[in-house]
N, C-alpha and C positions, 0 to 999 in steps of 0.2 A: 582470414576469418577469425583466427584466434586473437588477433590484435584488437578486435572489437569486444572480446569477452570481458575484459576489465572495465571498459566503459559501460557496458550493460550492467555490470554489478554496481558500478558507481551510481548510475541512474536509479537502480532499484534501492540502493541505500538511501539516496535522497528522498525517494518516496516514503520509505520506512520512517525516516526522521521527521518528515513533514506530517505524516499521519499520527505519529506519537505526539507531536506538538499540538495538532488539532484536537486530539483526545484530551490532553492536559487542559487546554483552553476550554474545552466543552465541559469537563468536570468542574472547573471553577465556575463557569457560567451556570451550570445546573445547581450548584450550591447557593448561588446568589439570586437566581430568578425565582420569584414567588408566584404561586397559583393556588387558589383556594386556601390561602392562609399558611402555606408551607412551601419550602423550597422544592423545586421539581425533582431534585435527586431523591426525594422521599417517596416518590411514586414507584411502586414495584415494576410496573410495565416499562417505565423509562429506565430503571436500573438495569434491566436486561440488555438494553442497547449498548451501553459502554462495556458491559461484560463481554458481549459478543465481539465488540471491536477489539478488546484486549486479547481475546482468544485468537482472533484473526491476525493481530499484530505479532503475537508470539509465534504462530505457525509460519508467517512470512519471514520472520527473523531467522528461524531455524533453517528454512529453505535457502535463504540468502547465504547463511554461513556455510551450509553444505556445498553450495555451488562455488563459493570462494575457496573453500578447502580443496575441492576437486581441481580448480584452476591452479592453486598453489602447488599441488603435488604432480600436476601434469597428467591427470587421469585422462584416459582415452575419450571419455564421455563429457569432458569439461565444457566444451562448446554447447552441447545439448543442455547440460545442467545450467549453464549461464543463461541460455535462451529461456528455459523454463522458469528460472528464478526471476528474470527480468519481467516476464509476462505475469506471473503470479503476484509478485510483490507490487508492481506498478498498478495492477488492477485492484488488488486488495487495498492499497493506499488510497486510490481514488474512491473506492466504495466507502471507506472509513470517513474520509473527509466529507463526502456527500452526506453521510449519516450525521456527522457533526453539524454540518450546515442545517440539516433538518431540525436538529435539537435546538438550534439557536432561533429557529423560526425566521421571521422577517428580519431580525437583527443580523442574521448570518450574511445578508447581502450588503450590510454596511461595512465600509472600510475600517471602521473603528475596531471591529472584532478580528479582522484579518482572515476570516474564513473564506471570503470570496476570492482572495488572492491565492490561497492554498488550493481551492478548487481548480483555478486556472493553471497553476503551476503543476499540479499532479496530473492533470489531463495531458499535458504535453509530454510527460514522461512515457506515455504509452506510444509515443511517436519517435522520440529521440533514440539514437543508437540502433535504429532498425525498428520498424513498427511492430506491434505485438502480433500482427498477422504474419509478418516475416518470421518472427520467433516461432510461431506455430508451424510454419512451413519447415523450418530447420528441425524442429522436434519430429514432425511427421516423416521427413526424409530419413532421419536416424532410425525411427521405429521401423520403417519399411525396409531399410537396408539391413537391419539386424534381426528381422523376424525369422522364426523357425531355425 
């Protein structure tokens, strides 16, 4: 089982990087796309979305680093930490890319913007190196084994 931990962190890191790339692309797009005579990044309601995405990215990054640290030092809960990080980071990455696609509107489905590929790529991360349902099972088993 511990042999899979590094792969799980790798998949999570790929999700994190792709989500960051999607956010950068989306911020550029928002600065260029005009509506009602101004770029859409000037609308306060739309500004909140990338802010929330950045907050989620930072949280995912910290979670991933903590799991990697636990794996590096051989912590007894390293496998559980890796399972939790893989689940949280891959799901957060998918949510961010989905929100980026939404901000692109119909253009998000065009290959020209690359968002449609990121949506597909990040979705598979929730399956690779053990599905996120299996990750939840590992976490639950650890919780039940260590209760009380």
